[in-house]
C-alpha positions as CSV (number, residue, x, y, z in Angstrom):
1,M,0.4,-0.3,0.0
2,E,2.8,2.3,0.2
3,D,4.7,1.1,-2.9
4,T,1.2,1.2,-5.3
5,P,-1.8,2.4,-5.4
6,H,-3.5,-1.0,-4.8
7,V,-4.6,-2.1,-1.3
8,M,-4.2,-6.1,-2.0
9,M,-2.4,-8.2,-4.1
10,A,-2.2,-11.7,-5.1
11,G,-0.8,-14.6,-6.8
12,E,1.3,-14.1,-9.5
13,G,1.1,-10.3,-9.9
14,A,1.5,-10.7,-5.8
15,L,5.0,-12.9,-6.0
16,A,6.2,-10.9,-9.4
17,L,6.0,-7.7,-7.1
18,A,7.9,-9.0,-4.1
19,L,10.9,-10.4,-6.5
20,D,11.2,-7.0,-7.7
21,M,10.8,-5.3,-4.5
22,G,14.1,-7.0,-3.7
23,M,12.3,-10.2,-1.6
24,E,14.0,-13.6,-2.0
25,K,11.8,-16.4,-3.2
26,E,12.0,-19.8,-1.2
27,N,10.5,-22.9,0.5
28,L,9.0,-22.4,4.1
29,L,7.5,-26.3,3.8
30,T,9.1,-28.1,6.9
31,E,10.4,-31.8,6.5
32,D,8.0,-32.4,9.6
33,S,5.3,-30.2,7.8
34,E,5.4,-32.2,4.2
35,K,5.3,-35.9,6.4
36,A,2.1,-34.5,8.4
37,W,0.4,-33.5,5.3
38,K,1.8,-36.5,3.5
39,K,-0.1,-38.8,6.2
40,W,-3.2,-36.4,5.5
41,L,-3.0,-37.2,2.2
42,E,-4.0,-41.1,2.8
43,K,-8.0,-40.2,3.8
44,S,-7.9,-36.3,2.9
45,Q,-10.7,-35.8,5.6
46,Y,-10.7,-32.1,6.5
47,K,-12.1,-32.4,10.1
48,P,-11.2,-29.3,12.0
49,I,-10.9,-30.3,16.2
50,I,-11.9,-26.7,17.8
51,N,-9.0,-25.5,20.1
52,I,-6.4,-27.3,18.3
53,E,-3.3,-25.3,16.5
54,N,-3.9,-26.5,12.9
55,H,-4.3,-22.7,11.8
56,D,-2.3,-20.0,13.4
57,T,-3.3,-16.7,13.1
58,I,-2.1,-13.6,15.0
59,G,-4.0,-10.6,15.3
60,L,-2.9,-7.7,16.9
61,L,-4.7,-4.6,18.1
62,A,-2.9,-1.2,19.9
63,I,-3.4,2.0,21.2
64,D,-0.8,4.8,21.8
65,D,-0.5,7.7,23.7
66,N,-1.6,9.8,21.0
67,G,-4.8,7.4,21.2
68,D,-4.4,6.3,17.6
69,I,-5.0,2.7,16.9
70,A,-3.6,0.2,15.0
71,G,-3.9,-3.5,13.9
72,A,-2.5,-6.1,12.6
73,C,-3.6,-9.7,11.2
74,T,-1.6,-12.5,9.7
75,T,-1.8,-16.2,9.5
76,S,-0.6,-19.3,8.1
77,G,-3.7,-20.2,7.0
78,L,-6.2,-23.8,7.4
79,A,-4.1,-26.5,7.6
80,Y,-4.7,-29.2,4.0
81,K,-6.5,-26.6,2.4
82,M,-7.8,-26.1,-1.4
83,N,-4.3,-24.6,-3.1
84,G,-5.6,-21.1,-4.0
85,R,-7.8,-20.6,-0.7
86,V,-7.9,-17.3,0.7
87,G,-8.6,-16.6,4.1
88,D,-10.2,-14.0,6.0
89,S,-6.7,-12.2,7.7
90,P,-6.2,-10.6,4.1
91,I,-9.3,-9.4,4.1
92,I,-9.4,-5.9,5.3
93,G,-13.3,-6.0,6.5
94,S,-13.1,-9.8,7.9
95,G,-9.9,-10.6,9.4
96,L,-9.0,-6.9,10.4
97,Y,-10.8,-3.6,10.4
98,V,-9.7,-0.8,12.1
99,D,-11.1,2.8,11.9
100,N,-9.0,5.3,14.1
101,A,-11.9,7.7,14.9
102,V,-13.8,4.6,16.4
103,G,-11.3,1.3,17.0
104,G,-10.1,-1.8,15.8
105,A,-11.6,-5.6,16.1
106,V,-9.6,-8.6,14.7
107,C,-11.0,-12.6,14.4
108,T,-9.5,-15.6,14.5
109,G,-10.7,-19.1,13.6
110,L,-12.9,-20.4,10.4
111,G,-11.9,-17.7,8.2
112,E,-14.9,-18.4,5.3
113,E,-17.3,-17.8,8.2
114,V,-15.8,-14.5,9.4
115,I,-15.4,-13.4,5.7
116,K,-19.6,-14.5,5.2
117,S,-20.4,-11.6,8.5
118,V,-17.3,-9.0,8.1
119,A,-17.0,-9.6,11.7
120,S,-14.6,-7.2,12.3
121,F,-15.8,-4.3,10.4
122,L,-19.3,-5.6,11.8
123,A,-17.8,-5.2,15.6
124,V,-16.7,-1.5,14.5
125,E,-19.8,-0.1,13.7
126,K,-21.5,-1.4,16.6
127,M,-19.0,0.5,18.2
128,R,-19.5,3.4,16.2
129,D,-23.0,3.1,17.2
130,G,-22.4,3.5,20.5
131,A,-21.8,-0.5,21.6
132,S,-19.0,-1.5,23.9
133,P,-15.8,-3.6,22.9
134,Q,-17.1,-6.4,24.7
135,E,-21.4,-5.9,23.3
136,A,-19.7,-5.3,19.7
137,C,-17.6,-8.3,20.3
138,Q,-20.7,-10.6,20.9
139,I,-22.5,-9.0,18.3
140,A,-20.6,-10.2,15.7
141,I,-20.0,-14.1,17.0
142,D,-23.9,-14.0,17.3
143,R,-24.1,-13.0,14.2
144,I,-21.9,-15.5,12.9
145,M,-23.8,-18.4,14.8
146,E,-27.0,-16.8,12.9
147,K,-25.8,-17.4,9.7
148,S,-24.4,-20.8,9.7
149,P,-25.9,-23.9,11.3
150,H,-22.9,-25.4,11.9
151,Y,-21.5,-22.9,14.3
152,K,-20.8,-26.1,17.2
153,D,-18.0,-27.6,14.6
154,F,-15.4,-24.7,14.1
155,Q,-14.1,-21.6,16.1
156,V,-14.2,-17.9,15.4
157,G,-12.5,-16.1,18.3
158,I,-12.6,-12.0,17.9
159,I,-11.1,-8.9,20.2
160,A,-11.6,-5.4,20.0
161,L,-10.7,-2.0,21.1
162,N,-12.1,1.3,20.8
163,K,-10.8,4.8,21.3
164,S,-11.0,4.9,24.9
165,G,-8.8,2.3,25.3
166,E,-11.6,-0.5,26.7
167,I,-11.2,-3.6,24.9
168,G,-13.3,-6.4,24.5
169,S,-13.6,-10.3,23.5
170,Y,-15.4,-13.3,22.5
171,A,-15.7,-16.4,20.7
172,I,-18.6,-19.6,19.8
173,H,-16.6,-21.8,21.9
174,P,-14.6,-21.8,25.4
175,Y,-10.7,-21.7,24.8
176,F,-9.9,-18.9,23.5
177,N,-7.5,-16.1,24.8
178,Y,-5.9,-12.8,24.4
179,A,-2.7,-11.3,26.1
180,H,-3.2,-8.0,26.8
181,H,0.2,-5.7,27.7
182,T,0.1,-2.5,29.5
183,V,3.1,-0.7,30.9
184,Q,2.5,-2.1,34.2
185,E,1.7,-5.9,33.1
186,N,1.2,-8.0,30.7
187,V,-1.6,-10.8,31.3
188,L,-3.3,-13.7,29.5
189,I,-7.1,-13.3,28.9
190,D,-9.8,-16.3,29.1
191,S,-12.4,-14.6,26.8
192,K,-16.1,-14.9,27.6
193,S,-17.9,-17.7,24.9
194,A,-21.1,-18.5,23.7
195,L,-21.0,-22.2,24.5
């Protein structure tokens, strides 16, 4: 976004741009991951186990001394996905959304369900309408559950931060947690959940 007029690049175009900018192409597949994938190929069944690490989204929301909010969201993606699958992390408004006038929100979990609800944008818009970060997170998760009759089979968690520095979090299932770091402390907080 700093070097082109575009917001998102994907596929061969993104690769060409990265190489033009001096990045080096490298294989990130580890020997252990390749063995696990080959074993999975024997049955090729995608059955995620909730809260078991078969993906690793990292979301971050921060507020500085001036009250400016920033966010980041990155993932290695869902394990054993179809070639070409794009999850929620790179989709602004789905995996991450920040409006410095209001606040920010970031999601993790089954990206397809987050995309269908544009969950992080929804949470920020609810905060704009006066909801607390906690209420906004609950509304976003409730929307995801309303849209999918299979919500018991997957996990989605969301955290939100408003301009006052208030935070909220919510998830479909228990055991979603996040770290809250301030100058005074760094604590791991267990989120409330719908189930």
